Gaussian input, Z-matrix of N, CA and C with variables (Angstrom, degrees):
# hf/3-21g

backbone

0 1
 N
 C     1     B1
 C     2     B2     1     A1
 N     3     B3     2     A2     1     D1
 C     4     B4     3     A3     2     D2
 C     5     B5     4     A4     3     D3
 N     6     B6     5     A5     4     D4
 C     7     B7     6     A6     5     D5
 C     8     B8     7     A7     6     D6
 N     9     B9     8     A8     7     D7
 C    10    B10     9     A9     8     D8
 C    11    B11    10    A10     9     D9
 N    12    B12    11    A11    10    D10
 C    13    B13    12    A12    11    D11
 C    14    B14    13    A13    12    D12
 N    15    B15    14    A14    13    D13
 C    16    B16    15    A15    14    D14
 C    17    B17    16    A16    15    D15
 N    18    B18    17    A17    16    D16
 C    19    B19    18    A18    17    D17
 C    20    B20    19    A19    18    D18
 N    21    B21    20    A20    19    D19
 C    22    B22    21    A21    20    D20
 C    23    B23    22    A22    21    D21
 N    24    B24    23    A23    22    D22
 C    25    B25    24    A24    23    D23
 C    26    B26    25    A25    24    D24
 N    27    B27    26    A26    25    D25
 C    28    B28    27    A27    26    D26
 C    29    B29    28    A28    27    D27
 N    30    B30    29    A29    28    D28
 C    31    B31    30    A30    29    D29
 C    32    B32    31    A31    30    D30
 N    33    B33    32    A32    31    D31
 C    34    B34    33    A33    32    D32
 C    35    B35    34    A34    33    D33
 N    36    B36    35    A35    34    D34
 C    37    B37    36    A36    35    D35
 C    38    B38    37    A37    36    D36
 N    39    B39    38    A38    37    D37
 C    40    B40    39    A39    38    D38
 C    41    B41    40    A40    39    D39
 N    42    B42    41    A41    40    D40
 C    43    B43    42    A42    41    D41
 C    44    B44    43    A43    42    D42
 N    45    B45    44    A44    43    D43
 C    46    B46    45    A45    44    D44
 C    47    B47    46    A46    45    D45
 N    48    B48    47    A47    46    D46
 C    49    B49    48    A48    47    D47
 C    50    B50    49    A49    48    D48
 N    51    B51    50    A50    49    D49
 C    52    B52    51    A51    50    D50
 C    53    B53    52    A52    51    D51
 N    54    B54    53    A53    52    D52
 C    55    B55    54    A54    53    D53
 C    56    B56    55    A55    54    D54
 N    57    B57    56    A56    55    D55
 C    58    B58    57    A57    56    D56
 C    59    B59    58    A58    57    D57
 N    60    B60    59    A59    58    D58
 C    61    B61    60    A60    59    D59
 C    62    B62    61    A61    60    D60
 N    63    B63    62    A62    61    D61
 C    64    B64    63    A63    62    D62
 C    65    B65    64    A64    63    D63
 N    66    B66    65    A65    64    D64
 C    67    B67    66    A66    65    D65
 C    68    B68    67    A67    66    D66
 N    69    B69    68    A68    67    D67
 C    70    B70    69    A69    68    D68
 C    71    B71    70    A70    69    D69
 N    72    B72    71    A71    70    D70
 C    73    B73    72    A72    71    D71
 C    74    B74    73    A73    72    D72
 N    75    B75    74    A74    73    D73
 C    76    B76    75    A75    74    D74
 C    77    B77    76    A76    75    D75
 N    78    B78    77    A77    76    D76
 C    79    B79    78    A78    77    D77
 C    80    B80    79    A79    78    D78
 N    81    B81    80    A80    79    D79
 C    82    B82    81    A81    80    D80
 C    83    B83    82    A82    81    D81
 N    84    B84    83    A83    82    D82
 C    85    B85    84    A84    83    D83
 C    86    B86    85    A85    84    D84
 N    87    B87    86    A86    85    D85
 C    88    B88    87    A87    86    D86
 C    89    B89    88    A88    87    D87
 N    90    B90    89    A89    88    D88
 C    91    B91    90    A90    89    D89
 C    92    B92    91    A91    90    D90
 N    93    B93    92    A92    91    D91
 C    94    B94    93    A93    92    D92
 C    95    B95    94    A94    93    D93
 N    96    B96    95    A95    94    D94
 C    97    B97    96    A96    95    D95
 C    98    B98    97    A97    96    D96
 N    99    B99    98    A98    97    D97
 C   100   B100    99    A99    98    D98
 C   101   B101   100   A100    99    D99
 N   102   B102   101   A101   100   D100
 C   103   B103   102   A102   101   D101
 C   104   B104   103   A103   102   D102
 N   105   B105   104   A104   103   D103
 C   106   B106   105   A105   104   D104
 C   107   B107   106   A106   105   D105
 N   108   B108   107   A107   106   D106
 C   109   B109   108   A108   107   D107
 C   110   B110   109   A109   108   D108
 N   111   B111   110   A110   109   D109
 C   112   B112   111   A111   110   D110
 C   113   B113   112   A112   111   D111
 N   114   B114   113   A113   112   D112
 C   115   B115   114   A114   113   D113
 C   116   B116   115   A115   114   D114
 N   117   B117   116   A116   115   D115
 C   118   B118   117   A117   116   D116
 C   119   B119   118   A118   117   D117
 N   120   B120   119   A119   118   D118
 C   121   B121   120   A120   119   D119
 C   122   B122   121   A121   120   D120
 N   123   B123   122   A122   121   D121
 C   124   B124   123   A123   122   D122
 C   125   B125   124   A124   123   D123
 N   126   B126   125   A125   124   D124
 C   127   B127   126   A126   125   D125
 C   128   B128   127   A127   126   D126
 N   129   B129   128   A128   127   D127
 C   130   B130   129   A129   128   D128
 C   131   B131   130   A130   129   D129
 N   132   B132   131   A131   130   D130
 C   133   B133   132   A132   131   D131
 C   134   B134   133   A133   132   D132
 N   135   B135   134   A134   133   D133
 C   136   B136   135   A135   134   D134
 C   137   B137   136   A136   135   D135
 N   138   B138   137   A137   136   D136
 C   139   B139   138   A138   137   D137
 C   140   B140   139   A139   138   D138
 N   141   B141   140   A140   139   D139
 C   142   B142   141   A141   140   D140
 C   143   B143   142   A142   141   D141
 N   144   B144   143   A143   142   D142
 C   145   B145   144   A144   143   D143
 C   146   B146   145   A145   144   D144
 N   147   B147   146   A146   145   D145
 C   148   B148   147   A147   146   D146
 C   149   B149   148   A148   147   D147
 N   150   B150   149   A149   148   D148
 C   151   B151   150   A150   149   D149
 C   152   B152   151   A151   150   D150
 N   153   B153   152   A152   151   D151
 C   154   B154   153   A153   152   D152
 C   155   B155   154   A154   153   D153
 N   156   B156   155   A155   154   D154
 C   157   B157   156   A156   155   D155
 C   158   B158   157   A157   156   D156
 N   159   B159   158   A158   157   D157
 C   160   B160   159   A159   158   D158
 C   161   B161   160   A160   159   D159
 N   162   B162   161   A161   160   D160
 C   163   B163   162   A162   161   D161
 C   164   B164   163   A163   162   D162
 N   165   B165   164   A164   163   D163
 C   166   B166   165   A165   164   D164
 C   167   B167   166   A166   165   D165
 N   168   B168   167   A167   166   D166
 C   169   B169   168   A168   167   D167
 C   170   B170   169   A169   168   D168
 N   171   B171   170   A170   169   D169
 C   172   B172   171   A171   170   D170
 C   173   B173   172   A172   171   D171
 N   174   B174   173   A173   172   D172
 C   175   B175   174   A174   173   D173
 C   176   B176   175   A175   174   D174
 N   177   B177   176   A176   175   D175
 C   178   B178   177   A177   176   D176
 C   179   B179   178   A178   177   D177
 N   180   B180   179   A179   178   D178
 C   181   B181   180   A180   179   D179
 C   182   B182   181   A181   180   D180
 N   183   B183   182   A182   181   D181
 C   184   B184   183   A183   182   D182
 C   185   B185   184   A184   183   D183
 N   186   B186   185   A185   184   D184
 C   187   B187   186   A186   185   D185
 C   188   B188   187   A187   186   D186
 N   189   B189   188   A188   187   D187
 C   190   B190   189   A189   188   D188
 C   191   B191   190   A190   189   D189
 N   192   B192   191   A191   190   D190
 C   193   B193   192   A192   191   D191
 C   194   B194   193   A193   192   D192
 N   195   B195   194   A194   193   D193
 C   196   B196   195   A195   194   D194
 C   197   B197   196   A196   195   D195
 N   198   B198   197   A197   196   D196
 C   199   B199   198   A198   197   D197
 C   200   B200   199   A199   198   D198
 N   201   B201   200   A200   199   D199
 C   202   B202   201   A201   200   D200
 C   203   B203   202   A202   201   D201

   B1=1.4570
   B2=1.5261
   B3=1.2962
   B4=1.4554
   B5=1.5182
   B6=1.3240
   B7=1.4544
   B8=1.5103
   B9=1.2958
   B10=1.4559
   B11=1.5156
   B12=1.3085
   B13=1.4683
   B14=1.5194
   B15=1.3211
   B16=1.4654
   B17=1.5301
   B18=1.3223
   B19=1.4602
   B20=1.5206
   B21=1.3147
   B22=1.4596
   B23=1.5228
   B24=1.3236
   B25=1.4651
   B26=1.5140
   B27=1.3302
   B28=1.4642
   B29=1.5236
   B30=1.3284
   B31=1.4597
   B32=1.5255
   B33=1.3096
   B34=1.4612
   B35=1.5325
   B36=1.3193
   B37=1.4691
   B38=1.5245
   B39=1.3221
   B40=1.4629
   B41=1.5322
   B42=1.3272
   B43=1.4564
   B44=1.5238
   B45=1.3235
   B46=1.4621
   B47=1.5235
   B48=1.3325
   B49=1.4637
   B50=1.5283
   B51=1.3299
   B52=1.4621
   B53=1.5240
   B54=1.3259
   B55=1.4589
   B56=1.5274
   B57=1.3206
   B58=1.4642
   B59=1.5231
   B60=1.3201
   B61=1.4668
   B62=1.5266
   B63=1.3155
   B64=1.4662
   B65=1.5240
   B66=1.3233
   B67=1.4670
   B68=1.5269
   B69=1.3311
   B70=1.4588
   B71=1.5303
   B72=1.3353
   B73=1.4609
   B74=1.5225
   B75=1.3333
   B76=1.4701
   B77=1.5225
   B78=1.3207
   B79=1.4636
   B80=1.5227
   B81=1.3230
   B82=1.4606
   B83=1.5293
   B84=1.3107
   B85=1.4619
   B86=1.5200
   B87=1.3245
   B88=1.4630
   B89=1.5245
   B90=1.3265
   B91=1.4623
   B92=1.5261
   B93=1.3338
   B94=1.4591
   B95=1.5305
   B96=1.3266
   B97=1.4571
   B98=1.5228
   B99=1.3168
   B100=1.4666
   B101=1.5199
   B102=1.3229
   B103=1.4683
   B104=1.5299
   B105=1.3292
   B106=1.4631
   B107=1.5286
   B108=1.3308
   B109=1.4596
   B110=1.5217
   B111=1.3238
   B112=1.4601
   B113=1.5290
   B114=1.3283
   B115=1.4628
   B116=1.5294
   B117=1.3223
   B118=1.4658
   B119=1.5258
   B120=1.3283
   B121=1.4615
   B122=1.5255
   B123=1.3139
   B124=1.4696
   B125=1.5214
   B126=1.3342
   B127=1.4649
   B128=1.5255
   B129=1.3222
   B130=1.4695
   B131=1.5215
   B132=1.3259
   B133=1.4671
   B134=1.5310
   B135=1.3319
   B136=1.4659
   B137=1.5264
   B138=1.3263
   B139=1.4619
   B140=1.5206
   B141=1.3162
   B142=1.4685
   B143=1.5160
   B144=1.3263
   B145=1.4629
   B146=1.5275
   B147=1.3365
   B148=1.4704
   B149=1.5185
   B150=1.3178
   B151=1.4627
   B152=1.5206
   B153=1.3031
   B154=1.4586
   B155=1.5047
   B156=1.3126
   B157=1.4593
   B158=1.5239
   B159=1.3113
   B160=1.4593
   B161=1.5246
   B162=1.3130
   B163=1.4615
   B164=1.5277
   B165=1.3164
   B166=1.4635
   B167=1.5144
   B168=1.3282
   B169=1.4576
   B170=1.5241
   B171=1.3190
   B172=1.4678
   B173=1.5214
   B174=1.3074
   B175=1.4648
   B176=1.5253
   B177=1.3190
   B178=1.4635
   B179=1.5218
   B180=1.3245
   B181=1.4737
   B182=1.5243
   B183=1.3229
   B184=1.4593
   B185=1.5252
   B186=1.3190
   B187=1.4652
   B188=1.5285
   B189=1.3222
   B190=1.4728
   B191=1.5173
   B192=1.3167
   B193=1.4680
   B194=1.5289
   B195=1.3104
   B196=1.4576
   B197=1.5222
   B198=1.3106
   B199=1.4608
   B200=1.5143
   B201=1.3348
   B202=1.4738
   B203=1.5159
   A1=108.07
   A2=114.86
   A3=121.05
   A4=108.21
   A5=115.53
   A6=120.41
   A7=109.10
   A8=115.04
   A9=120.26
   A10=108.16
   A11=115.47
   A12=119.65
   A13=110.71
   A14=117.72
   A15=119.69
   A16=110.79
   A17=117.69
   A18=120.71
   A19=110.06
   A20=117.26
   A21=121.00
   A22=110.79
   A23=117.10
   A24=120.74
   A25=111.18
   A26=116.82
   A27=121.26
   A28=110.43
   A29=116.54
   A30=120.38
   A31=110.08
   A32=116.74
   A33=121.30
   A34=110.95
   A35=116.57
   A36=120.85
   A37=110.54
   A38=116.85
   A39=120.56
   A40=110.60
   A41=116.85
   A42=120.24
   A43=111.23
   A44=117.33
   A45=120.33
   A46=110.89
   A47=116.74
   A48=120.65
   A49=110.52
   A50=117.09
   A51=120.34
   A52=111.48
   A53=117.09
   A54=120.74
   A55=110.94
   A56=116.62
   A57=120.43
   A58=110.86
   A59=116.62
   A60=120.51
   A61=110.46
   A62=116.74
   A63=120.56
   A64=110.84
   A65=117.08
   A66=120.89
   A67=110.65
   A68=117.29
   A69=120.68
   A70=110.85
   A71=116.47
   A72=119.75
   A73=111.02
   A74=117.65
   A75=120.14
   A76=110.45
   A77=116.57
   A78=120.37
   A79=110.52
   A80=117.17
   A81=120.89
   A82=110.07
   A83=117.00
   A84=120.67
   A85=110.55
   A86=118.00
   A87=121.27
   A88=110.67
   A89=116.96
   A90=120.50
   A91=110.30
   A92=116.85
   A93=120.19
   A94=110.50
   A95=117.39
   A96=120.77
   A97=110.63
   A98=117.36
   A99=121.01
   A100=110.95
   A101=117.15
   A102=120.64
   A103=110.27
   A104=116.69
   A105=120.52
   A106=110.33
   A107=117.05
   A108=120.79
   A109=111.14
   A110=117.50
   A111=121.64
   A112=110.68
   A113=116.73
   A114=120.42
   A115=110.88
   A116=116.83
   A117=120.45
   A118=110.56
   A119=116.60
   A120=121.02
   A121=111.15
   A122=116.76
   A123=120.70
   A124=110.08
   A125=117.12
   A126=120.43
   A127=111.15
   A128=117.04
   A129=120.03
   A130=111.01
   A131=116.80
   A132=119.65
   A133=111.83
   A134=116.69
   A135=119.43
   A136=111.30
   A137=116.67
   A138=120.12
   A139=110.71
   A140=116.58
   A141=119.61
   A142=111.50
   A143=116.55
   A144=119.64
   A145=111.11
   A146=116.34
   A147=119.74
   A148=112.09
   A149=117.00
   A150=120.32
   A151=113.09
   A152=117.29
   A153=120.77
   A154=114.65
   A155=118.18
   A156=120.47
   A157=110.76
   A158=116.52
   A159=120.31
   A160=110.38
   A161=117.21
   A162=120.74
   A163=110.55
   A164=115.90
   A165=119.60
   A166=111.73
   A167=117.48
   A168=121.30
   A169=110.56
   A170=117.77
   A171=121.12
   A172=111.08
   A173=116.72
   A174=119.97
   A175=110.29
   A176=116.62
   A177=120.67
   A178=110.68
   A179=117.23
   A180=120.81
   A181=111.05
   A182=117.32
   A183=120.90
   A184=109.72
   A185=117.19
   A186=120.32
   A187=110.64
   A188=117.57
   A189=121.21
   A190=111.69
   A191=116.44
   A192=120.41
   A193=111.22
   A194=117.99
   A195=122.62
   A196=111.09
   A197=115.98
   A198=120.59
   A199=113.08
   A200=115.37
   A201=120.47
   A202=112.97
   D1=134.32
   D2=-179.07
   D3=-101.12
   D4=125.92
   D5=177.89
   D6=-94.54
   D7=126.33
   D8=174.92
   D9=-107.09
   D10=173.84
   D11=179.70
   D12=-62.45
   D13=-39.25
   D14=-179.86
   D15=-69.46
   D16=-35.27
   D17=177.77
   D18=-65.99
   D19=-44.85
   D20=179.25
   D21=-64.57
   D22=-36.99
   D23=177.09
   D24=-63.79
   D25=-39.32
   D26=179.00
   D27=-67.36
   D28=-42.78
   D29=178.24
   D30=-63.01
   D31=-42.35
   D32=179.27
   D33=-62.16
   D34=-41.61
   D35=179.09
   D36=-65.71
   D37=-38.80
   D38=178.93
   D39=-66.63
   D40=-40.28
   D41=177.80
   D42=-64.27
   D43=-41.07
   D44=176.93
   D45=-62.67
   D46=-40.12
   D47=179.21
   D48=-63.77
   D49=-40.63
   D50=177.78
   D51=-65.46
   D52=-39.72
   D53=178.44
   D54=-63.80
   D55=-41.92
   D56=178.70
   D57=-64.42
   D58=-40.88
   D59=179.81
   D60=-64.10
   D61=-42.36
   D62=178.85
   D63=-63.21
   D64=-40.72
   D65=178.66
   D66=-64.51
   D67=-40.08
   D68=178.93
   D69=-65.00
   D70=-39.60
   D71=179.27
   D72=-65.80
   D73=-38.87
   D74=177.72
   D75=-63.71
   D76=-41.57
   D77=179.41
   D78=-65.24
   D79=-39.22
   D80=178.68
   D81=-65.05
   D82=-42.19
   D83=179.26
   D84=-62.80
   D85=-42.58
   D86=178.78
   D87=-62.90
   D88=-38.62
   D89=178.65
   D90=-65.57
   D91=-39.55
   D92=178.41
   D93=-64.48
   D94=-42.16
   D95=177.09
   D96=-61.12
   D97=-39.49
   D98=179.79
   D99=-64.30
   D100=-40.01
   D101=179.14
   D102=-65.39
   D103=-44.44
   D104=-179.98
   D105=-64.30
   D106=-43.63
   D107=179.04
   D108=-61.70
   D109=-40.07
   D110=178.16
   D111=-63.49
   D112=-43.81
   D113=179.76
   D114=-63.21
   D115=-42.41
   D116=179.29
   D117=-64.46
   D118=-42.40
   D119=179.76
   D120=-61.95
   D121=-44.01
   D122=178.70
   D123=-62.71
   D124=-42.25
   D125=179.72
   D126=-62.76
   D127=-40.63
   D128=178.95
   D129=-64.41
   D130=-45.30
   D131=179.70
   D132=-63.82
   D133=-39.62
   D134=177.43
   D135=-64.66
   D136=-41.93
   D137=179.19
   D138=-63.55
   D139=-42.90
   D140=178.85
   D141=-66.23
   D142=-38.02
   D143=179.81
   D144=-67.08
   D145=-40.80
   D146=-178.38
   D147=-75.05
   D148=-34.82
   D149=-176.18
   D150=-101.39
   D151=-1.71
   D152=-174.10
   D153=-56.10
   D154=-49.32
   D155=-178.40
   D156=-69.12
   D157=-37.46
   D158=178.77
   D159=-65.96
   D160=-43.56
   D161=178.66
   D162=-64.05
   D163=-40.90
   D164=178.23
   D165=-59.66
   D166=-41.09
   D167=179.00
   D168=-65.54
   D169=-41.05
   D170=178.89
   D171=-65.35
   D172=-41.09
   D173=178.94
   D174=-64.18
   D175=-40.15
   D176=177.68
   D177=-63.56
   D178=-42.17
   D179=178.66
   D180=-62.00
   D181=-44.00
   D182=179.72
   D183=-66.07
   D184=-41.22
   D185=179.24
   D186=-63.00
   D187=-37.97
   D188=178.33
   D189=-68.01
   D190=-34.63
   D191=178.36
   D192=-71.08
   D193=-37.93
   D194=-175.64
   D195=-82.64
   D196=-47.18
   D197=-173.70
   D198=-84.48
   D199=169.18
   D200=179.74
   D201=-72.96

């Protein structure tokens, strides 16, 4: 196969396009991770807020049973 300047230019353009696509996919993946992390964080805070007083009472009961 004979490579000409136009062939090399086309290959170079295709490689740049692949690099850009890979970069876009990495950015999309990071955004998806951020959304999932945000959802998990919100769920944890809601669980702690709803169960906070109940957990505090249980911890106090256990502390009273163990301690003097």
